[in-house]
C-alpha positions, 0 to 999 in steps of 0.5 A: 323855560323854567325847567332850565333853571338849576338850584344855583340859579334858583338860589340866585334869584332868591337872594337877589329878590331879597337884596337886589343890592348885594354885591356879586362876590356876597351873592357868590358867596352865599350861593357857593361859587366863585364871583366870575361864573356868578356874575355870569349866571346873573347876566344870563338870568337878565338876558333871558327875561328872569330878572326884569329889573332892579329898585328900590322899594319906596315907603308910600305913607313915609312919602306922604300917600297915606290912603290906599284904594282898591277901584273895581272898574266896569267898563261899557264895552270891551272891545280892544280899542275900547280897552287899549284907550282905557289902559292908556288913560290909566297909564297916565295917571300917577296915583294908580300903582297897579292895574289888572285886567280880570274876568268876571263882572268887573273888567279891571282892578286898579291899585290907587294911593293918594295922600288923602281922601280929598285927592282920591275922590278927585281921581275918582271923578277923573276915572269915572269920566274916562274913556268907556267907563260904566261905573266905579266901586271903591273900597278903602283899605284898612290894613295890609296883612301881606305885601311880598313882592316876590315869586314863591321860588320854593314852591314847585311850579304846576305841571 
């Protein structure tokens, strides 16, 4: 499916990743085509699932979420029903920003935010008591050296 993207499609995706609020007229100008075919291409990229949606990226610290923590969760069971039950629990937790199932020693890693350490400690108590949780290890972040919520479109995909 990736091979069907031409240079203009890739340019459109790159521009939209940089600024999802760009007007169609400005987008068309930047990619070197007129506005009507640009809009058709954007709609086709959306329909094909290359563009999943548009959203504003918020600054969690300005909104009072001072703490970012990674929680490594080891479950007592990896049965599909138990995994699904844990994932449902996590989806209902507002402090969890990301949840990834992993291979290896840790079953899940959660990226969490909290307004302060006390609130995060309360959340860890809830997490530890969640369905099928064997143990939880946490790491408090000190700083973020890179946060690039984009797909590297300049890199050729592996074949």
